[in-house]
C-alpha positions as CSV (number, residue, x, y, z in Angstrom):
1,M,0.0,0.0,0.0
2,A,1.6,3.3,-1.1
3,A,2.0,5.9,1.6
4,P,-0.3,8.9,1.2
5,A,1.4,12.2,0.3
6,E,-0.3,14.2,3.1
7,Q,-1.3,13.9,6.7
8,L,-4.1,15.6,8.6
9,S,-3.9,16.4,12.3
10,V,-6.8,15.4,14.5
11,V,-7.6,16.7,18.0
12,V,-10.0,14.7,20.1
13,L,-11.8,16.6,22.9
14,G,-13.1,14.2,25.5
15,G,-11.4,11.0,26.7
16,G,-14.4,9.1,28.0
17,T,-15.9,5.9,26.6
18,V,-16.5,7.2,23.1
19,G,-13.4,9.3,22.9
20,T,-11.2,6.4,23.9
21,Q,-12.7,4.2,21.2
22,V,-12.3,6.9,18.6
23,V,-8.6,7.3,19.4
24,R,-8.2,3.5,19.4
25,L,-9.9,3.0,16.0
26,L,-7.9,5.9,14.5
27,D,-4.7,4.1,15.6
28,E,-5.7,0.5,14.8
29,Q,-7.2,1.4,11.4
30,A,-4.6,4.1,10.4
31,D,-3.5,2.4,7.2
32,D,-7.0,1.7,5.9
33,L,-8.2,5.1,6.8
34,A,-5.3,6.7,5.1
35,A,-6.1,4.8,1.9
36,R,-9.8,5.8,2.1
37,V,-9.1,9.5,2.8
38,G,-5.9,10.0,0.8
39,A,-4.0,11.3,3.8
40,R,-2.9,9.9,7.1
41,L,-5.0,10.9,10.1
42,V,-2.7,11.6,13.0
43,V,-4.1,12.2,16.5
44,T,-2.0,15.1,17.9
45,G,-3.8,15.5,21.2
46,V,-6.6,14.4,23.5
47,G,-8.2,17.0,25.7
48,V,-9.7,15.9,29.0
49,R,-10.8,17.5,32.2
50,D,-8.9,15.2,34.6
51,V,-5.4,14.3,33.4
52,A,-4.8,12.1,36.5
53,R,-7.5,9.6,35.4
54,E,-6.2,6.5,33.7
55,R,-7.3,6.1,30.1
56,P,-6.3,2.7,28.7
57,G,-5.9,2.8,24.9
58,I,-4.7,6.4,24.8
59,R,-1.0,7.1,24.8
60,P,-0.2,9.2,27.9
61,E,1.8,11.8,25.9
62,L,-1.4,12.7,24.0
63,I,-3.5,13.6,27.1
64,T,-3.7,17.2,28.2
65,D,-6.2,19.5,30.0
66,D,-4.9,22.5,27.9
67,L,-7.8,22.7,25.4
68,D,-6.7,26.2,24.3
69,G,-3.2,24.8,23.5
70,L,-4.7,22.0,21.4
71,L,-6.8,24.5,19.4
72,D,-3.8,26.8,19.1
73,S,-1.9,24.0,17.3
74,D,-4.1,24.6,14.2
75,P,-5.5,21.1,13.8
76,D,-7.2,20.1,10.6
77,L,-10.1,18.3,12.4
78,V,-11.5,18.6,15.9
79,V,-13.6,15.8,17.3
80,E,-15.8,17.1,20.2
81,L,-17.0,14.4,22.6
82,M,-17.2,16.3,25.9
83,G,-20.9,16.7,25.8
84,G,-23.0,19.5,27.5
85,I,-23.5,23.0,26.3
86,E,-20.4,24.8,27.7
87,P,-17.5,24.7,27.3
88,A,-18.3,22.6,24.2
89,R,-20.1,25.4,22.4
90,A,-17.3,27.9,22.9
91,T,-14.7,25.3,22.0
92,I,-16.5,24.3,18.8
93,L,-17.0,27.9,17.7
94,R,-13.3,28.6,18.3
95,A,-12.3,25.5,16.3
96,L,-14.5,26.5,13.4
97,G,-13.3,30.1,13.5
98,G,-9.8,28.8,13.4
99,G,-10.5,26.9,10.2
100,A,-10.8,23.3,11.6
101,A,-13.5,21.0,10.4
102,V,-15.6,19.8,13.4
103,V,-17.2,16.4,14.2
104,T,-19.3,16.2,17.3
105,A,-21.7,13.8,19.0
106,N,-23.2,16.5,21.1
107,K,-27.0,16.2,20.5
108,A,-27.9,18.6,23.3
109,L,-25.8,21.4,21.8
110,I,-26.9,20.8,18.2
111,A,-30.6,20.7,19.3
112,T,-30.1,23.9,21.3
113,D,-27.8,26.1,19.2
114,G,-27.2,24.3,16.0
115,A,-28.1,27.3,13.9
116,A,-25.2,29.4,15.3
117,L,-22.8,26.5,14.8
118,H,-23.9,26.0,11.2
119,R,-23.4,29.8,10.5
120,A,-20.0,29.7,12.0
121,A,-19.0,26.7,9.9
122,E,-20.4,28.3,6.7
123,Q,-18.6,31.6,7.4
124,A,-15.3,29.7,7.9
125,G,-15.8,27.4,4.9
126,V,-15.4,24.2,6.9
127,D,-17.5,21.2,7.7
128,L,-19.7,20.6,10.8
129,Y,-20.8,16.9,11.1
130,Y,-22.8,15.2,13.8
131,E,-24.0,11.8,12.6
132,A,-23.3,10.3,16.0
133,A,-25.6,12.7,17.8
134,V,-28.6,10.6,16.9
135,A,-29.0,6.8,17.0
136,G,-25.3,5.9,17.5
137,A,-24.0,3.7,14.7
138,I,-27.1,3.8,12.6
139,P,-26.5,5.8,9.3
140,L,-29.4,8.2,9.6
141,L,-28.6,11.8,9.4
142,R,-26.6,11.6,6.2
143,P,-29.4,9.7,4.4
144,L,-31.8,12.3,5.6
145,R,-29.6,15.1,4.4
146,E,-28.4,13.6,1.2
147,S,-30.0,10.4,0.0
148,L,-33.6,11.7,0.6
149,A,-32.8,15.3,-0.4
150,G,-34.8,14.9,-3.6
151,D,-37.9,13.6,-1.8
152,R,-40.6,15.2,0.4
153,I,-40.7,13.7,3.8
154,R,-44.0,13.5,5.6
155,R,-43.2,12.0,8.9
156,V,-40.3,10.6,11.0
157,L,-41.0,8.4,13.9
158,G,-38.7,6.2,15.9
159,I,-37.2,4.8,19.0
160,V,-34.1,6.9,19.6
161,N,-33.3,6.1,23.2
162,G,-32.0,2.7,24.0
163,T,-32.3,3.1,27.8
164,T,-36.1,3.6,27.7
165,N,-36.5,0.9,25.1
166,Y,-34.7,-1.6,27.3
167,I,-36.8,-0.6,30.3
168,L,-40.1,-1.0,28.4
169,T,-38.9,-4.3,26.9
170,Q,-38.1,-5.6,30.4
171,M,-41.5,-4.6,31.7
172,D,-43.2,-6.4,28.8
173,A,-41.1,-9.5,29.0
174,T,-40.9,-10.0,32.8
175,G,-43.9,-8.2,34.2
176,S,-41.5,-6.1,36.3
177,S,-42.5,-2.6,37.5
178,F,-40.9,0.5,36.1
179,A,-38.6,0.9,39.2
180,E,-37.5,-2.7,38.9
181,A,-36.7,-2.4,35.1
182,L,-34.9,0.9,35.7
183,A,-32.7,-0.8,38.4
184,A,-31.9,-3.6,35.9
185,A,-30.9,-1.1,33.3
186,Q,-28.6,0.8,35.7
187,Q,-27.0,-2.5,36.8
188,L,-26.2,-3.3,33.2
189,G,-24.9,0.2,32.4
190,Y,-27.7,1.1,30.1
191,A,-29.0,3.8,32.4
192,E,-27.0,6.4,34.3
193,A,-27.1,6.8,38.1
194,D,-29.2,9.9,37.3
195,P,-31.4,8.6,34.5
196,T,-33.5,11.8,34.2
197,A,-32.4,12.7,30.6
198,D,-33.5,9.3,29.4
199,I,-36.6,8.4,31.3
200,D,-38.1,11.9,31.1
201,G,-37.7,12.0,27.3
202,L,-35.1,14.8,27.2
203,D,-32.5,12.8,25.3
204,A,-35.1,11.7,22.8
205,A,-36.4,15.3,22.5
206,A,-33.0,16.6,21.5
207,K,-32.6,13.9,18.8
208,A,-36.2,14.6,17.6
209,A,-35.3,18.3,17.1
210,I,-32.3,17.3,15.0
211,L,-34.2,14.8,12.9
212,A,-37.1,17.3,12.3
213,S,-34.6,20.1,11.3
214,L,-33.1,17.9,8.6
215,A,-36.3,16.2,7.5
216,F,-38.3,19.4,7.0
217,H,-35.6,22.0,6.2
218,T,-36.7,24.1,9.2
219,R,-34.9,25.1,12.3
220,V,-36.3,23.1,15.2
221,T,-34.8,23.4,18.6
222,F,-35.2,21.4,21.8
223,D,-37.6,23.9,23.2
224,D,-40.0,23.3,20.2
225,V,-40.5,19.7,21.2
226,S,-43.4,18.5,23.4
227,V,-42.0,16.0,25.8
228,E,-43.5,13.3,28.0
229,G,-41.3,10.5,29.5
230,I,-42.0,7.0,30.7
231,R,-42.0,7.5,34.5
232,A,-45.8,7.0,34.7
233,V,-45.9,3.8,32.6
234,T,-47.0,0.9,34.8
235,A,-47.0,-2.8,34.6
236,E,-50.8,-2.6,34.3
237,D,-50.4,-0.3,31.2
238,I,-48.0,-2.9,29.7
239,T,-50.5,-5.7,30.3
240,A,-53.5,-3.9,29.0
241,A,-51.6,-2.9,25.8
242,R,-50.5,-6.5,25.3
243,E,-54.0,-7.8,25.6
244,M,-55.1,-5.4,22.9
245,G,-52.3,-6.3,20.6
246,F,-49.9,-3.4,21.3
247,D,-46.4,-2.7,22.6
248,I,-45.6,0.5,24.4
249,K,-42.6,2.4,23.0
250,L,-41.2,5.9,23.7
251,L,-41.5,7.4,20.3
252,A,-40.0,10.6,18.8
253,I,-42.4,11.8,16.2
254,A,-41.8,14.7,13.8
255,E,-44.4,15.3,11.1
256,R,-45.5,17.8,8.5
257,I,-49.2,18.6,9.2
258,G,-51.8,21.1,8.1
259,S,-53.7,22.9,10.7
260,N,-56.2,25.8,10.2
261,G,-55.0,26.3,6.7
262,T,-51.3,26.4,7.8
263,T,-48.7,23.8,7.0
264,G,-46.2,23.4,9.8
265,V,-44.1,21.0,11.7
266,C,-45.2,19.2,14.9
267,V,-42.5,17.5,17.0
268,R,-43.2,15.4,20.1
269,V,-41.9,12.6,22.3
270,H,-44.2,10.4,24.4
271,P,-45.0,6.8,25.3
272,T,-47.1,5.4,22.5
273,L,-49.1,2.2,21.9
274,V,-47.6,0.6,18.7
275,P,-49.4,-2.3,17.0
276,R,-47.5,-5.6,17.3
277,T,-47.6,-5.9,13.5
278,H,-45.7,-2.6,13.1
279,P,-41.9,-2.9,12.5
280,L,-41.1,-0.6,15.4
281,A,-42.9,-3.1,17.8
282,G,-40.1,-5.6,17.1
283,V,-37.3,-3.3,18.2
284,R,-36.3,-4.7,21.6
285,D,-33.9,-4.0,24.4
286,A,-31.4,-1.2,23.8
287,F,-31.7,-1.1,20.0
288,N,-32.9,2.0,18.1
289,A,-35.0,2.3,14.9
290,V,-36.2,5.2,12.9
291,F,-39.1,5.0,10.5
292,I,-39.3,7.6,7.7
293,E,-42.3,8.2,5.4
294,A,-41.7,10.1,2.2
295,D,-43.8,10.8,-0.9
296,A,-41.6,9.0,-3.4
297,A,-39.5,6.5,-1.3
298,G,-42.5,5.4,0.7
299,Q,-41.6,3.8,4.1
300,V,-38.0,3.4,5.0
301,M,-36.6,2.1,8.3
302,F,-33.1,2.4,9.8
303,Y,-32.3,-0.1,12.6
304,G,-29.3,-0.8,14.8
305,R,-27.4,-0.1,18.0
306,G,-28.1,3.4,19.2
307,A,-25.5,3.7,21.9
308,G,-22.3,2.4,23.3
309,G,-18.7,3.4,22.9
310,V,-17.8,1.3,19.8
311,P,-21.0,1.8,17.8
312,T,-20.9,5.6,18.5
313,A,-17.2,5.7,17.6
314,S,-18.1,4.1,14.3
315,A,-20.5,7.0,13.5
316,V,-17.9,9.5,14.6
317,L,-15.2,8.0,12.3
318,G,-17.6,8.0,9.4
319,D,-17.9,11.8,9.8
320,V,-14.1,12.1,10.3
321,V,-13.5,10.3,7.0
322,A,-16.0,12.5,5.2
323,A,-14.6,15.7,6.6
324,A,-11.1,14.7,5.9
325,R,-11.9,13.8,2.3
326,N,-13.5,17.2,1.8
327,R,-10.4,18.9,3.3
328,I,-8.1,17.1,0.9
329,A,-10.4,18.0,-2.0
330,G,-10.7,21.6,-0.9
331,S,-14.5,21.4,-0.6
332,T,-17.2,21.0,2.1
333,G,-20.2,18.8,2.5
334,P,-23.9,20.0,2.2
335,R,-24.7,23.1,4.2
336,D,-27.5,23.6,6.7
337,S,-30.8,23.6,4.9
338,S,-33.5,25.7,6.6
339,Y,-35.0,27.4,3.6
340,A,-38.6,26.1,4.3
341,E,-39.0,28.0,7.6
342,L,-42.2,26.2,8.4
343,P,-44.0,27.3,11.5
344,I,-43.7,25.0,14.6
345,L,-47.1,23.8,15.6
346,P,-48.1,22.7,19.1
347,I,-49.0,19.1,19.9
348,G,-52.6,20.1,20.0
349,S,-52.6,20.4,16.2
350,A,-51.5,16.8,15.7
351,S,-53.8,13.9,14.8
352,T,-53.5,10.8,16.9
353,G,-55.4,7.9,18.5
354,Y,-55.8,7.6,22.3
355,F,-55.9,4.7,24.7
356,V,-57.9,5.6,27.8
357,H,-58.0,3.4,30.9
358,L,-60.8,4.2,33.3
359,R,-62.1,2.9,36.6
360,V,-65.8,3.5,36.8
361,L,-68.8,2.7,39.0
362,D,-70.4,-0.5,37.7
363,Q,-74.0,0.7,37.4
364,P,-76.6,1.3,34.6
365,G,-75.9,4.3,32.4
366,V,-72.2,4.5,32.9
367,L,-71.2,3.4,29.4
368,A,-73.7,5.9,28.0
369,S,-72.4,8.8,30.1
370,V,-68.8,7.9,29.1
371,A,-69.7,7.7,25.4
372,G,-71.5,11.0,25.8
373,V,-68.3,12.8,26.9
374,F,-66.5,11.5,23.8
375,A,-69.3,12.6,21.5
376,E,-69.4,16.0,23.2
377,H,-65.8,16.7,22.1
378,G,-66.0,15.1,18.7
379,A,-63.9,12.1,19.6
380,S,-64.8,8.7,18.0
381,I,-64.5,5.5,20.0
382,R,-62.9,2.6,18.1
383,S,-63.4,-0.1,20.7
384,M,-64.4,-0.4,24.4
385,T,-63.7,-3.3,26.7
386,Q,-65.0,-3.8,30.2
387,K,-63.1,-5.7,32.8
388,G,-64.0,-6.6,36.4
389,E,-67.2,-7.1,38.4
390,G,-68.7,-5.7,41.6
391,D,-69.0,-2.1,42.6
392,Q,-66.4,-0.9,40.1
393,A,-65.2,-1.9,36.7
394,E,-62.4,-0.9,34.3
395,L,-63.0,0.4,30.8
396,L,-60.3,0.1,28.2
397,I,-61.1,2.5,25.4
398,L,-59.3,3.0,22.0
399,T,-60.3,6.0,19.9
400,H,-60.0,6.6,16.2
401,P,-57.4,9.1,15.2
402,G,-58.5,12.6,16.1
403,R,-57.2,16.1,16.8
404,E,-55.0,15.9,19.9
405,S,-56.7,19.0,21.5
406,D,-60.1,17.4,21.1
407,L,-59.0,14.1,22.7
408,A,-57.2,16.0,25.5
409,A,-60.5,17.9,26.2
410,T,-62.3,14.5,26.2
411,V,-60.0,13.2,28.9
412,A,-60.5,16.3,31.0
413,G,-64.2,15.8,30.7
414,L,-64.0,12.2,31.8
415,R,-62.0,13.3,34.9
416,R,-65.0,15.6,35.8
417,L,-67.6,12.8,35.3
418,A,-69.1,11.7,38.6
419,R,-69.4,8.1,37.6
420,V,-65.7,7.9,36.7
421,D,-63.8,7.0,39.8
422,E,-60.3,7.4,38.2
423,V,-58.6,7.9,34.9
424,I,-56.0,5.3,35.4
425,G,-54.0,6.0,32.3
426,V,-53.9,7.8,29.0
427,M,-51.6,7.1,26.1
428,R,-51.4,7.9,22.5
429,V,-51.7,5.2,19.8
430,I,-50.4,4.9,16.2
431,G,-52.6,2.8,13.9
432,E,-51.8,-0.3,11.9
433,G,-50.9,1.5,8.7
434,Q,-49.1,4.4,10.4
C-alpha cells in the first residue's frame, strides 16, 4: 500500500468511553483510513478535564487538559466528545473560526444552538458533522440530508433512546415494575445513576429536534419539542396494551401537518401504543430504529445499536473520513438547509389515537355517560372493553385518530364525570398503517 502524500492532524476533545474508542480506532485502522481518505489521520492530542485519570488505549503523551493549547496548534479536524453546552459550544466555535472541520456527537448542543454553529461553519468554509448525535452507529442523518434530499418527507418516527426501550422491553417480557426495570438497566450500564435525561424523554427530544430540522428544512430546537417521559408507565399499562395487541414504546415523532390552513411541523416525544404488527414493535432491548415516510420513497426504516462506545465511535469515524476527504479536495459537504422555515405547531394540532383506561362505577348508564363525553368533544370510539365485576369496573377504550386537542379535552371531561372514579392512564396510539 503506497504511503499517502499528506497527513491531517486530529484533536479529540473528550477522553471518555466514546473518545477512547475513537482514538483506538484511528490508531488501529490508520493504514486503511489513510487509503480511504488520501491522507494519514494523526491524533495530535486528546483534551480531557482530569489528566490524572487512567485512560487505557490512549497514549499518555497525547493527554492534556490544555484545550486552548490544542486549538492553538491549528488542527485540521477537531472531534468534540465532551458533551453538554459549555465549554463545548465555545470550543467548537473557536475551532470552526480557526479553520478546523468539526465532528461532534453533542446532541444537546446541536438541538439547542445548531443554527449558530452552522453559521460559523459556513462563514469559515469548513464542515460541521454530527452523525453520532442521533442513533449511534445507525447511518441516519446523512441519508436524511443527502439520500432523501430529492424527496418530500411527511413523517419521521422512531425509537431513539436505548435506555427507555430496554426498560419497556423488560417490563413487557418479565412483568416487572418501572422501578425494577430501571434498576436492571442501571446495573447493566444502560442507564446512568441519574437517569433523568433518558426516562423523562429529554435525550429523545434533542434527537427529535435534530431529525425534524433535517427532514423538514426548518430550524427546530429542543424547546420546540413537546416531551413526556415514561415514569408514569405501569406494569398494568403494559399488560393492557399486550391484551389489545400493542407494545408500548417511547417514540420521537416529527411530522408535517396542516392545521387551520397552515402547513407546519409538529415534533413530540411520548409513550405510544404501537401495534405488534408494526416494524417498530419488534425493536427490543437497547436497540434503536427510525421509520421515515416520504412521498416517493414510501416507508424506510433504519435499525441498529443506538448507543455504546464502539457503535458511536463508528459513526464519529464516518464523519471524520467525510470531513477529511473534503479537506483534501478543498471542498465542504452539504450546508445547513433551513429554507422552508415552516412554523412550529403545538402538539394540540396533531392527529393521533388515544388509549384511555378508566375505573368507573359499575352501574346502569355508565357506558352511555362515558360515550357522551367522547361525543361532546368530537372524539370517536374505536373499541371499548369492560373488565371486572362488583361495585367498580375498568374500561379500556381505544379511539379513532382525532385532533390531539379534542382528545385531551375529552380526557379532561372524563375526569369531571361523577361516575368515573379514576382515569388510570392515557396514552397515544399509532394505527396499523401508520
